[in-house]
C-alpha positions in Angstrom: -283.5 -139.2 173.5 -283.7 -140.4 177.0 -282.7 -144.0 175.8 -279.7 -142.5 173.9 -278.5 -140.5 177.1 -278.8 -143.7 179.0 -277.0 -145.8 176.5 -274.3 -143.3 175.6 -273.6 -141.6 179.0 -275.5 -143.8 181.7 -277.5 -140.7 182.6 -281.2 -141.3 183.8 -283.2 -138.3 183.1 -285.8 -136.9 185.5 -286.6 -134.0 183.0 -286.0 -133.3 179.4 -286.8 -130.2 177.6 -285.8 -129.5 174.0 -284.8 -125.9 173.1 -284.4 -125.3 169.4 -282.1 -128.3 168.4 -280.7 -128.8 172.0 -281.9 -130.4 175.0 -281.9 -129.2 178.7 -281.6 -132.0 181.0 -282.2 -132.6 184.7 -280.7 -135.9 186.1 -280.3 -136.5 190.0 -280.6 -132.7 190.8 -277.9 -132.0 188.2 -278.4 -130.1 185.2 -277.2 -130.9 181.8 -277.2 -129.3 178.2 -277.1 -131.7 175.1 -275.8 -129.5 172.3 -276.3 -130.1 168.5 -272.6 -129.4 167.1 -271.7 -130.2 163.6 -268.5 -128.2 163.3 -265.1 -129.3 163.9 -264.0 -129.8 167.7 -260.2 -129.1 167.4 -260.5 -125.5 168.7 -263.0 -126.6 171.5 -260.6 -129.5 172.7 -257.7 -127.0 172.7 -259.5 -124.5 174.6 -261.3 -126.7 177.1 -258.1 -128.7 177.9 -256.4 -125.4 178.6 -259.3 -124.3 180.9 -259.2 -127.6 182.8 -255.5 -127.5 183.1 -255.5 -123.9 184.5 -258.4 -124.7 186.9 -260.5 -122.0 185.0 -264.4 -122.2 185.7 -266.5 -123.4 182.8 -269.1 -125.9 182.2 -267.9 -129.5 182.1 -267.8 -131.6 178.9 -269.0 -135.1 179.6 -267.4 -137.9 177.6 -269.4 -140.6 176.2 -269.2 -144.4 176.9 -266.5 -144.5 174.1 -264.6 -141.8 175.9 -265.4 -139.4 173.2 -266.7 -135.6 173.3 -269.0 -136.2 169.9 -271.9 -138.6 170.1 -273.7 -139.3 166.9 -277.4 -139.8 167.1 -279.7 -140.1 163.9 -277.0 -138.6 161.8 -276.4 -135.3 164.1 -273.6 -134.9 166.4 -274.0 -133.9 169.9 -271.9 -132.7 172.9 -273.1 -133.1 176.4 -272.4 -130.4 179.0 -272.7 -130.7 182.9 -273.8 -127.1 183.9 -271.6 -126.0 186.8 -272.2 -122.2 186.9 -275.6 -120.8 187.4 -276.0 -117.1 187.0 -279.1 -115.8 185.4 -277.4 -112.9 183.3 -273.9 -112.0 182.4 -272.7 -108.3 182.7 -269.8 -106.0 182.2 -268.0 -107.3 185.2 -268.4 -111.0 184.2 -266.8 -110.3 180.8 -263.8 -108.2 182.3 -263.1 -110.7 184.8 -263.0 -113.6 182.3 -260.3 -112.1 180.1 -257.7 -115.1 180.2 -254.5 -114.8 178.1 -253.8 -118.1 176.3 -250.8 -117.5 173.4 -249.7 -115.0 171.0 -250.7 -115.3 167.4 -251.8 -113.3 164.4 -255.3 -111.7 164.5 -257.6 -112.6 161.5 -260.0 -109.8 161.5 -258.5 -108.1 158.4 -258.9 -111.3 156.0 -262.1 -112.2 157.7 -263.9 -108.9 157.2 -262.7 -108.5 153.6 -263.8 -112.1 153.0 -267.3 -111.3 154.7 -267.9 -108.0 152.8 -267.1 -109.5 149.5 -269.5 -112.4 150.2 -272.3 -109.9 151.5 -271.9 -107.7 148.3 -272.3 -110.7 146.1 -275.1 -111.9 148.0 -276.8 -108.5 148.1 -276.4 -108.3 144.2 -278.5 -111.5 144.0 -281.2 -110.7 146.5 -281.7 -106.9 146.1 -285.3 -107.3 144.7 -286.3 -110.0 147.4 -284.9 -107.8 150.3 -285.4 -104.0 149.3 -285.0 -103.0 152.9 -281.7 -104.7 153.1 -280.5 -103.4 149.8 -281.6 -100.0 150.7 -279.5 -100.0 154.0 -276.5 -102.2 153.0 -274.3 -99.6 151.4 -274.1 -97.8 154.6 -273.1 -100.6 156.9 -270.8 -101.8 154.0 -269.0 -98.4 154.5 -268.6 -98.7 158.2 -267.0 -102.1 157.6 -264.6 -100.7 155.1 -263.6 -98.0 157.7 -263.1 -100.6 160.2 -260.8 -102.8 157.7 -258.9 -99.6 156.7 -257.7 -98.7 160.2 -256.5 -102.2 161.2 -254.8 -102.6 157.7 -251.4 -101.7 158.9 -251.7 -104.4 161.7 -253.0 -107.5 159.8 -249.7 -109.5 160.1 -248.7 -108.5 163.7 -248.9 -110.8 166.4 -251.3 -110.0 169.3 -252.1 -111.5 172.8 -255.1 -113.7 172.2 -257.6 -114.4 175.1 -260.5 -116.8 175.8 -263.4 -115.1 173.8 -266.7 -116.0 172.6 -268.5 -116.3 168.9 -270.7 -113.6 170.2 -272.0 -111.7 173.4 -275.7 -111.1 172.7 -278.3 -109.6 174.7 -279.7 -111.4 177.9 -276.5 -113.7 177.5 -276.6 -116.0 180.5 -273.9 -118.3 182.3 -275.3 -121.2 180.3 -273.7 -119.8 177.1 -271.1 -117.8 178.6 -269.4 -120.6 180.6 -269.9 -123.1 177.5 -266.6 -124.0 176.1 -268.2 -124.7 172.8 -269.1 -121.2 172.5 -265.4 -120.1 172.9 -262.7 -119.0 170.5 -259.2 -117.4 170.9 -259.1 -113.7 169.9 -257.8 -110.1 170.9 -259.1 -109.3 174.5 -261.5 -106.5 173.2 -263.5 -108.8 171.1 -266.0 -109.7 173.8 -266.5 -106.3 175.3 -267.1 -104.6 172.0 -269.7 -107.2 171.3 -271.4 -106.7 174.6 -271.3 -102.6 174.2 -272.8 -103.0 170.7 -275.7 -105.3 171.8 -276.5 -103.2 174.8 -276.6 -100.1 172.8 -279.2 -101.7 170.2 -281.1 -103.9 172.6 -280.9 -102.5 176.1 -279.5 -98.9 176.7 -276.8 -96.7 175.8 -273.6 -98.2 177.6 -271.5 -95.0 177.1 -270.6 -94.8 180.9 -269.5 -98.3 180.9 -267.3 -97.8 177.6 -265.8 -94.6 179.5 -264.9 -96.7 182.5 -263.4 -99.5 180.2 -261.2 -97.1 178.2 -260.1 -95.1 181.2 -259.3 -98.3 183.6 -258.4 -101.3 181.5 -254.9 -101.3 180.0 -254.8 -101.9 176.4 -251.7 -101.6 174.1 -252.4 -98.8 171.4 -252.8 -101.6 168.7 -255.4 -103.2 170.9 -257.0 -99.8 171.4 -257.1 -99.5 167.4 -258.6 -102.8 167.3 -261.2 -102.0 169.9 -262.3 -99.0 168.0 -262.5 -100.8 164.8 -264.6 -103.7 166.4 -266.9 -100.9 167.6 -267.3 -99.5 164.0 -267.8 -102.9 162.5 -271.4 -103.6 162.3 -271.6 -107.2 163.5 -275.1 -106.3 165.0 -276.3 -105.4 161.3 -274.9 -108.6 159.5 -276.0 -110.8 162.4 -279.7 -109.7 161.7 -279.0 -109.6 157.8 -278.0 -113.2 158.2 -281.2 -114.2 160.1 -283.3 -112.5 157.4 -281.6 -114.2 154.6 -282.0 -117.5 156.3 -285.7 -116.6 156.6 -285.6 -116.8 160.3 -287.0 -113.3 161.0 -288.9 -110.7 158.9 -287.0 -108.4 156.7 -288.7 -105.3 158.7 -286.9 -106.4 161.8 -283.8 -104.6 160.1 -285.4 -101.4 161.3 -284.4 -102.3 165.0 -280.8 -101.4 163.7 -281.5 -98.7 161.1 -283.6 -96.6 163.1 -280.7 -96.0 165.5 -278.2 -95.1 162.9 -277.9 -91.5 164.0 -277.7 -92.3 167.6 -275.0 -94.9 166.9 -272.9 -92.4 165.2 -273.2 -90.1 168.0 -272.0 -92.9 170.1 -269.2 -93.8 168.1 -268.0 -90.1 167.9 -268.2 -90.1 171.6 -266.0 -93.1 172.0 -263.5 -91.7 169.4 -263.1 -88.5 171.3 -262.8 -90.4 174.7 -260.1 -92.6 173.2 -258.2 -90.0 171.5 -257.1 -88.6 174.9 -255.3 -91.8 175.8 -254.4 -93.5 172.5 -253.4 -92.6 169.0 -256.5 -93.7 166.9 -256.1 -93.2 163.1 -258.4 -90.3 161.9 -261.6 -90.9 160.3 -262.9 -87.9 158.6 -266.6 -88.0 159.3 -265.8 -88.7 163.0 -263.8 -85.6 163.7 -266.1 -82.9 162.1 
């Protein structure tokens, strides 16, 4: 890999560490990240150009000797980033402050969630004997997803303001991931903060005070508020772990990290529903108002 970096980027490496399929690199006191990336780069290019033109801070994408973003090495595509922001951990204020409007367009949550739940239902029918714990718990989280889909169904063709967002905000999310343009997408402004709150709840501690502060102090349209609540209902935390189990990257028993907190999360969601109902018109869900 050192020879490839020298050939394609004229970078001499002082230190190189493999991290999963990627590489952390130190060269002349600068830090780089060489990232395996085999998806389309169209959206990355659009978002990165927007950030650069607007002088918004993010890690720098380094072009190779052919002036291209992608470098193919051993039939794998890589992108080289120069690390410009070095904060150990990303928190509530970082996410709020990086809420950057880009354009107006439709939100695809409705279609995406419908497609995903159809896929998961079929997959679970095939794997129910292999993964009995997933099979036992799946219907509950399927129900949460159907609730989330139902409350946004009237807005599936409505244009929204789309902001710089991320594929996922996970526990211990650092500036390496957060300011990486490869991890960025365009979505409704509530996406990142919802994922942050959910992962805080399941893997750190109950963030109800931060949720309360967000609802009271951040200006949302009523439609954005409905999508905020739908995103909090949608069990991405379950499906993310579900995917890792199906891919045999973690043991099935790990799903208990989520399922053991089912009752606590219902209380959390009910609290959010009641806080939001003072400020916004959120569609009524029977089990939440009892």
